[in-house]
C-alpha positions as CSV (number, residue, x, y, z in Angstrom):
1,M,-9.7,-77.9,40.9
2,W,-12.3,-75.8,39.2
3,P,-15.8,-75.1,40.4
4,T,-18.8,-76.1,38.3
5,D,-22.4,-74.9,38.2
6,V,-23.5,-78.3,39.7
7,N,-24.5,-78.6,43.4
8,I,-24.9,-81.9,45.2
9,L,-28.5,-82.0,46.5
10,A,-27.7,-84.1,49.6
11,N,-25.6,-81.4,51.3
12,E,-25.6,-78.5,48.8
13,A,-21.9,-78.9,48.2
14,S,-20.5,-77.6,44.9
15,L,-19.0,-80.1,42.5
16,L,-15.4,-79.5,41.6
17,V,-13.5,-81.0,38.7
18,G,-9.8,-81.3,37.9
19,T,-7.1,-83.1,36.1
20,I,-3.9,-84.6,37.6
21,E,-1.0,-85.6,35.4
22,V,2.7,-86.2,35.4
23,Q,4.7,-83.5,33.7
24,N,8.3,-83.2,32.5
25,K,10.2,-79.9,32.2
26,R,11.4,-78.9,28.8
27,P,14.1,-76.3,28.4
28,M,13.3,-73.3,26.2
29,A,16.3,-71.3,24.7
30,G,18.4,-72.4,27.7
31,L,16.7,-69.7,29.8
32,I,13.4,-71.1,31.0
33,F,11.6,-74.4,31.4
34,L,8.1,-75.3,30.1
35,A,5.9,-78.0,31.6
36,R,5.1,-80.8,29.1
37,D,2.4,-83.4,29.8
38,T,3.6,-87.0,29.7
39,G,0.1,-88.4,29.2
40,E,0.5,-90.7,32.3
41,Y,-2.9,-90.0,34.0
42,D,-3.4,-93.3,35.7
43,R,-0.1,-93.2,37.6
44,S,-0.9,-89.7,38.8
45,L,-4.4,-90.7,39.8
46,G,-3.1,-93.6,41.9
47,V,-0.7,-91.4,43.9
48,F,-3.5,-88.8,44.4
49,E,-5.8,-91.6,45.7
50,Q,-3.2,-92.8,48.2
51,E,-2.7,-89.2,49.5
52,F,-6.4,-88.5,50.1
53,C,-7.8,-91.9,51.1
54,N,-7.0,-91.4,54.9
55,R,-8.6,-87.9,55.0
56,F,-11.6,-88.2,52.8
57,A,-14.0,-90.8,51.4
58,V,-12.7,-91.8,48.0
59,K,-14.0,-94.1,45.2
60,L,-12.2,-95.0,42.0
61,V,-14.7,-95.5,39.2
62,E,-14.0,-96.5,35.6
63,R,-15.8,-95.6,32.4
64,K,-16.4,-98.6,30.2
65,N,-15.3,-98.7,26.6
66,S,-13.2,-95.6,26.9
67,E,-11.0,-94.8,23.9
68,V,-9.0,-91.6,24.0
69,Q,-7.0,-90.1,21.2
70,G,-4.7,-87.1,21.3
71,S,-5.3,-84.1,19.2
72,H,-2.1,-84.8,17.3
73,D,-0.7,-88.0,16.0
74,Q,2.4,-87.8,18.2
75,D,0.3,-87.2,21.4
76,R,0.5,-90.2,23.8
77,V,-2.5,-90.5,26.1
78,D,-2.6,-93.2,28.7
79,W,-6.0,-92.6,30.2
80,R,-8.3,-95.6,30.6
81,G,-11.4,-93.9,31.8
82,R,-10.6,-93.9,35.5
83,V,-12.0,-91.2,37.6
84,L,-11.5,-90.6,41.3
85,L,-14.5,-89.4,43.3
86,I,-13.6,-87.6,46.6
87,W,-16.0,-86.3,49.2
88,Q,-15.9,-85.2,52.8
89,T,-17.8,-87.4,55.2
């Protein structure tokens, strides 16, 4: 999670943003492994929602008409505009 310059007026809480994703390990020269994004954002978001729904207030919202393209033709992005809002009650 990364802090922003935005404060929520109701309780002066700072707004944090972040990304959650599934990653695979990719071997590099047989010595080390690098993380590679799979583009499966929705699956990760669902798992994250289940983990936090008993401890915080959560709301899943969806951006309408979202179309996401990767920066390269081979990039596979599976994000449908879903965002999880989490706050402490």
